[in-house]
C-alpha positions in Angstrom: -12.7 24.0 14.5 -11.4 20.3 13.7 -11.2 19.7 17.5 -14.1 21.1 18.4 -16.2 19.3 15.7 -14.6 15.9 16.5 -15.3 16.5 20.3 -18.4 17.0 19.9 -18.6 13.9 17.9 -17.4 11.8 19.9 -19.9 13.3 22.7 -22.8 12.7 20.2 -21.8 9.0 19.8 -22.4 8.5 23.7 -25.7 10.0 23.6 -28.9 8.4 21.8 -30.5 10.4 19.4 -33.7 10.0 17.4 -33.7 8.3 14.0 -30.1 7.1 13.7 -28.8 4.0 13.3 -25.8 3.1 15.6 -23.4 -0.2 14.6 -20.4 -0.9 16.3 -17.0 -2.9 15.4 -14.7 -3.9 17.9 -10.7 -4.6 17.1 -7.6 -6.1 18.7 -4.2 -5.2 17.9 -1.6 -7.5 18.8 2.2 -7.1 19.1 4.7 -9.0 17.7 4.5 -12.7 17.0 7.8 -14.2 17.0 9.4 -17.8 16.8 13.0 -18.1 18.2 14.5 -21.8 18.5 13.3 -22.4 22.1 9.4 -21.9 20.6 10.2 -24.1 17.6 11.5 -26.8 19.7 8.6 -26.5 22.4 5.9 -26.7 19.2 7.7 -29.9 17.8 6.2 -33.5 18.6 8.8 -36.2 18.5 6.5 -39.1 18.2 4.3 -37.6 15.3 7.0 -35.5 13.8 4.8 -32.4 13.5 4.5 -28.9 15.4 1.4 -27.8 17.1 1.1 -24.2 18.4 -2.2 -24.3 19.8 -1.5 -25.0 23.1 0.6 -21.6 23.3 -2.6 -19.4 22.5 -5.3 -21.4 24.4 -5.5 -18.5 26.8 -5.6 -16.0 24.6 -8.2 -17.4 22.0 -11.0 -16.2 24.3 -9.9 -12.8 24.0 -9.1 -12.6 20.0 -11.9 -14.5 18.6 -14.4 -12.7 20.6 -13.7 -9.3 18.5 -14.6 -8.2 14.8 -11.3 -8.1 13.8 -7.9 -9.1 15.3 -4.8 -7.9 13.7 -1.3 -8.8 14.4 2.6 -8.2 13.6 4.4 -11.6 12.1 7.9 -10.7 12.7 9.3 -14.1 11.1 8.8 -15.6 7.6 7.5 -18.7 6.7 10.1 -20.2 4.1 9.9 -23.4 4.7 12.6 -25.7 6.4 15.1 -25.7 8.1 12.9 -23.8 10.6 15.5 -21.3 12.5 14.8 -18.3 14.8 17.2 -15.4 15.3 18.7 -13.9 13.5 17.4 -15.1 10.1 13.6 -16.6 11.3 11.6 -19.5 9.4 8.4 -20.5 11.7 6.8 -23.7 10.6 3.4 -23.5 9.1 1.6 -24.8 12.0 1.9 -21.3 13.6 -0.7 -20.4 10.7 -2.9 -22.7 11.9 -2.9 -22.1 15.5 -2.9 -18.3 14.6 -6.1 -19.1 12.6 -7.5 -21.4 15.3 -6.9 -18.6 17.7 -9.1 -16.0 15.6 -6.6 -13.7 14.1 -8.1 -12.0 10.9 -5.3 -9.8 9.5 -1.7 -10.0 9.4 0.9 -7.3 8.5 4.1 -8.2 7.4 6.5 -5.2 6.8 9.2 -5.2 9.4 13.1 -5.9 9.7 12.7 -9.5 9.2 10.6 -9.6 5.9 13.7 -11.0 3.7 15.6 -13.1 6.5 15.2 -15.9 4.0 15.2 -14.0 0.5 12.8 -13.9 -2.2 11.7 -17.5 -1.7 11.0 -16.8 1.5 8.9 -13.6 1.2 7.0 -15.3 -1.3 6.2 -18.4 0.4 5.2 -16.5 3.3 2.7 -14.7 1.0 1.4 -17.7 -0.5 0.6 -19.2 3.0 -0.8 -16.5 4.0 -3.3 -16.7 1.0 -4.0 -20.7 1.4 -5.1 -19.8 5.1 -7.3 -17.2 4.2 -5.7 -14.5 6.2 -5.8 -11.1 5.1 -2.3 -9.1 4.9 -0.5 -6.5 3.6 3.0 -4.9 4.2 5.2 -7.1 1.9 4.3 -8.0 -1.9 5.5 -10.4 -4.6 5.4 -7.6 -7.3 4.3 -4.1 -8.4 1.3 -6.0 -9.9 0.2 -7.9 -6.9 0.7 -4.7 -4.8 -2.2 -2.5 -5.4 -4.5 -5.6 -4.9 -3.6 -5.3 -1.0 -2.3 -1.9 -0.5 -4.0 -0.3 0.9 -5.6 -3.3 2.5 -9.4 -2.8 2.6 -11.0 -5.1 5.1 -15.2 -4.9 5.3 -16.8 -6.4 8.4 -20.2 -5.7 9.7 -20.9 -2.6 7.6 -17.7 -1.0 8.3 -14.7 -0.5 6.1 -11.0 -0.4 7.6 -8.2 0.8 5.4 -4.8 -0.7 6.7 -1.3 0.4 5.7 2.0 -1.1 6.9 5.7 0.2 6.8 9.0 -1.0 8.1 12.3 1.2 9.0 14.5 -1.4 6.8 15.2 -5.2 6.3 18.6 -5.4 8.5 20.6 -4.4 5.7 19.3 -7.5 3.5 17.9 -6.3 -0.1 14.8 -6.8 -1.3 14.9 -8.7 -4.3 13.0 -7.5 -7.5 10.4 -7.5 -8.0 9.5 -8.2 -4.7 8.6 -5.2 -2.5 8.6 -4.7 1.1 7.1 -0.9 2.2 9.5 1.4 3.7 8.6 3.9 6.0 8.8 7.3 4.3 6.6 10.0 4.8 6.2 11.1 1.5 4.9 7.5 0.2 2.9 7.3 3.7 1.0 10.6 2.6 0.4 9.5 -0.9 -0.8 6.3 0.3 -3.5 7.8 3.0 -4.9 9.9 0.2 -5.4 6.9 -1.9 -7.1 4.9 1.2 -9.3 8.2 1.5 -10.5 7.3 -1.9 -11.7 3.9 -1.0 -14.2 5.9 1.7 -13.2 4.0 4.9 -14.6 4.1 8.1 -11.0 4.7 9.5 -7.6 4.4 8.2 -4.8 2.2 10.5 -1.0 3.0 10.3 1.2 0.3 11.3 4.8 1.5 11.2 7.6 -1.2 12.2 9.8 1.7 14.1 11.8 2.7 17.0 14.9 1.6 18.9 14.7 -2.0 20.1 14.2 -2.2 24.3 13.7 1.2 24.6 10.4 2.0 26.9 9.7 5.5 25.7 9.2 6.5 22.1 12.0 8.4 19.9 11.6 12.0 18.4 11.0 10.3 15.0 8.3 7.8 16.4 6.7 10.9 17.6 6.9 12.9 14.4 5.9 9.9 12.2 2.7 9.4 14.2 1.6 13.0 14.1 2.4 12.8 10.0 -0.1 9.7 9.7 -2.6 11.7 12.1 -2.1 14.9 10.3 -2.6 13.4 6.7 -6.1 11.8 7.7 -5.0 8.1 9.8 -7.2 7.4 12.7 -5.2 5.0 14.5 -1.5 4.3 14.5 0.0 0.9 16.2 3.6 0.6 16.0 6.0 -2.2 16.5 9.5 -3.1 16.6 11.4 -2.5 20.1 9.7 -5.8 21.6 9.1 -3.9 25.1 6.3 -2.0 25.9 5.9 2.1 25.2 3.2 4.3 26.1 -0.5 4.6 24.4 -2.5 7.6 23.6 -6.2 8.1 22.9 -6.6 11.3 21.8 -10.5 11.1 22.1 -10.9 15.1 21.1 -9.1 14.3 17.8 -10.3 10.8 17.3 -7.3 9.3 17.2 -5.6 6.1 19.0 -1.8 5.7 19.1 0.4 2.8 20.5 4.1 3.2 19.8 4.9 -0.3 20.8 2.9 -3.8 22.3 5.6 -5.1 23.0 6.1 -9.2 22.1 2.6 -11.0 21.9 4.8 -14.4 21.7 8.5 -14.8 21.8 11.2 -16.7 23.2 13.2 -13.7 24.9 12.7 -13.9 28.6 15.1 -10.7 29.8 13.3 -8.3 32.0 10.6 -5.9 30.0 10.8 -8.1 26.7 8.4 -11.3 28.1 5.3 -10.2 27.5 3.2 -7.1 25.6 -0.3 -5.7 26.0 -3.0 -5.8 23.1 -5.6 -2.8 22.6 -9.3 -3.6 22.1 -11.1 -0.7 20.3 -14.4 0.0 19.3 -15.4 2.2 16.4 -18.9 3.6 16.8 -20.9 4.5 13.3 -24.0 6.6 13.7 -25.9 6.5 10.3 -28.7 9.1 9.7 -32.0 8.7 7.8 -30.5 10.7 4.8 -27.7 7.9 4.5 -25.0 9.8 5.8 -22.9 8.6 8.4 -20.0 9.6 10.9 -17.8 6.8 12.8 -15.6 7.7 15.8 -13.5 5.6 18.3 -16.2 5.2 20.7 -14.2 3.0 23.2 -10.7 1.8 23.7 -8.5 0.1 26.4 -5.5 -2.5 26.8 -5.0 -5.8 28.4 -1.6 -6.8 29.6 -0.4 -10.2 28.4 2.6 -12.5 29.6 4.5 -15.2 27.8 4.9 -18.1 30.3 7.6 -20.6 29.9 7.4 -23.5 32.2 10.5 -24.5 34.3 9.8 -28.4 33.9 11.5 -30.7 31.3 8.7 -29.8 28.7 9.9 -26.2 28.6 6.3 -24.9 27.5 5.5 -21.7 26.1 1.9 -20.1 27.0 0.7 -16.8 26.5 -1.4 -15.5 29.9 -3.5 -12.7 29.5 -2.9 -11.0 32.9 -6.4 -10.6 34.4 -6.9 -14.3 33.9 -4.2 -15.1 36.4 -4.7 -12.3 38.6 -8.3 -13.6 39.1 -7.5 -17.2 39.3 -3.7 -17.5 40.4 -3.9 -20.8 41.2 -5.5 -22.1 37.8 -1.9 -21.7 36.4 1.0 -24.0 37.2 3.9 -21.8 37.8 6.8 -22.1 40.3 8.0 -19.6 42.5 10.6 -17.9 40.0 7.9 -18.0 37.4 5.3 -16.2 39.9 8.2 -13.7 40.6 9.1 -12.9 37.0 4.9 -12.2 35.9 4.8 -9.7 38.8 7.8 -7.8 37.7 6.4 -7.8 34.0 2.9 -6.4 35.3 4.6 -4.0 37.7 6.6 -2.5 35.3 4.2 -2.2 32.7 1.7 -0.7 35.0 4.4 1.8 36.2 5.4 2.8 32.7 1.6 3.4 31.8 0.4 5.2 34.6 3.1 7.9 34.4 3.0 8.3 30.4 -0.3 7.1 29.0 -3.1 9.2 27.9 -6.3 8.9 27.7 -6.3 4.9 28.0 -6.9 2.5 31.0 -6.2 -1.1 31.3 -8.9 -3.8 30.9 -8.5 -6.0 33.7 -11.4 -7.8 33.5 -11.2 -11.7 32.8 -12.9 -13.5 29.9 -15.0 -15.5 32.3 -18.8 -14.2 30.5 -21.0 -16.5 28.6 -23.8 -15.5 26.3 -26.8 -18.0 27.3 -29.7 -18.1 24.9 -32.7 -20.1 24.4 -33.2 -21.3 20.3 -34.5 -24.2 18.4 -32.2 -23.3 15.4 -29.0 -24.4 16.6 -27.6 -24.3 13.0 -28.9 -20.9 12.6 -26.7 -19.7 15.5 -23.6 -21.5 14.6 -23.8 -19.8 10.8 -24.2 -16.7 12.6 -21.4 -17.1 14.8 -19.2 -18.0 12.3 -20.3 -14.9 9.5 -20.4 -12.5 12.4 -17.4 -13.2 14.9 -15.8 -16.4 14.3 -16.5 -17.6 17.5 -16.6 -21.4 17.8 -17.0 -21.8 21.8 -20.6 -23.0 21.2 -21.8 -25.4 24.1 -25.2 -27.0 23.4 -25.1 -30.1 25.7 -28.0 -28.3 26.9 -30.1 -28.0 24.1 -32.2 -25.7 23.6 -30.2 -24.0 25.8 -26.8 -22.8 23.9 -24.1 -20.9 25.8 -21.2 -18.9 23.9 -17.9 -18.4 25.4 -16.0 -17.5 27.3 -15.8 -13.8 26.5 -14.6 -10.7 27.9 -17.5 -8.7 29.6 -17.3 -6.2 26.6 -17.4 -8.7 23.9 -20.2 -10.5 25.9 -22.4 -7.4 26.1 -21.9 -7.0 22.1 -22.9 -10.3 21.2 -26.2 -10.6 23.2 -27.2 -7.1 22.0 -26.4 -8.4 18.2 -28.2 -11.9 18.8 -31.1 -9.9 20.2 -31.3 -7.7 17.1 -30.5 -10.4 14.6 -31.6 -13.9 15.7 -35.0 -15.4 16.4 -34.5 -16.7 20.2 -36.6 -16.8 22.9 -34.7 -15.3 25.5 -30.7 -14.5 25.5 -28.7 -13.3 28.6 -24.9 -12.8 29.8 -24.1 -15.0 32.7 -20.3 -15.3 34.7 -18.7 -18.9 34.8 
């Protein structure tokens, strides 16, 4: 009966109905955000004595800031100097500057490196996230603080998301009292999901840090924990830790989205399968009826591959490259033959894995080359709207009063155009290609 109801719900959201109000919320999930020694060295400017990670994320920024909520797994501490990569990470604070600039909204912090620098490192990481006003959950200074961020409730555009985050362990390092790191325990997860339900969210998202490193297929435990989360009320389960891609499933008839591992969003790892990952873009659709009742479902979901390029010149620079961009403009990126070969191996490996094991979810292979072009006299109003509703800062008003916003993916451009048409007093608005 439940399956039939959800299947009918999914079909209903794709057919307009009289008297209903339909709203959408776009989500982007990133994989592991890591900082190895080589990345820290690359970000350092000897002349100024400062770090700058923004160039690393410049190519993925349109994909991240184009959605309503972008969420990533921070698998380092921000414990302050001395900065160090593996095995006990502490990254420069400038990493957060770049992630914030790229459009990241939420960070989950429960993973096997949460206490790499002890109590001081865990607490300083929380302080830095707070100072940058980046929402977070998974680790907590104390039992007093935990209820304020667990479940983490994100409210955006009339939607409420409840976010939960857990890890299988902390590499054998103790968690110093009164600090708390959420541990992966099915009894705790069941209790927390029940508490999350009391907040009346439109969706519950569980982020488990789990599985075996460098294994391309999920373990039996991963499958069991995922099904446990869904059985007790989660709609999305997004995993991390293996540092390689693992399969994804969009179970449309059950309104469930599962990613066992998104691989590395950014890292210094260069071995086969570890030098990239995927991001998932999902869209929640809420239908509100005249009597005030509402129903929400996953209306769309797809993944985009991304590869971490390290230049082979003297600079050894790191860049996260969206695969659709590179494939659409292969001459637009400076790569030697070895880099192009490594890129192609990663893409072929990833597509082969997903072609065999993914269920119901397809690749997003269109580059971010679309712009929303509008004619308006209130440019300040448009800027304020973008800041409040999308976080997009790619606004070009050189041809005033015609404004261009972008670049954006086709999906994000269409959503933004619809919102501008509905919510802003503009003379005209259209989507154009770069």
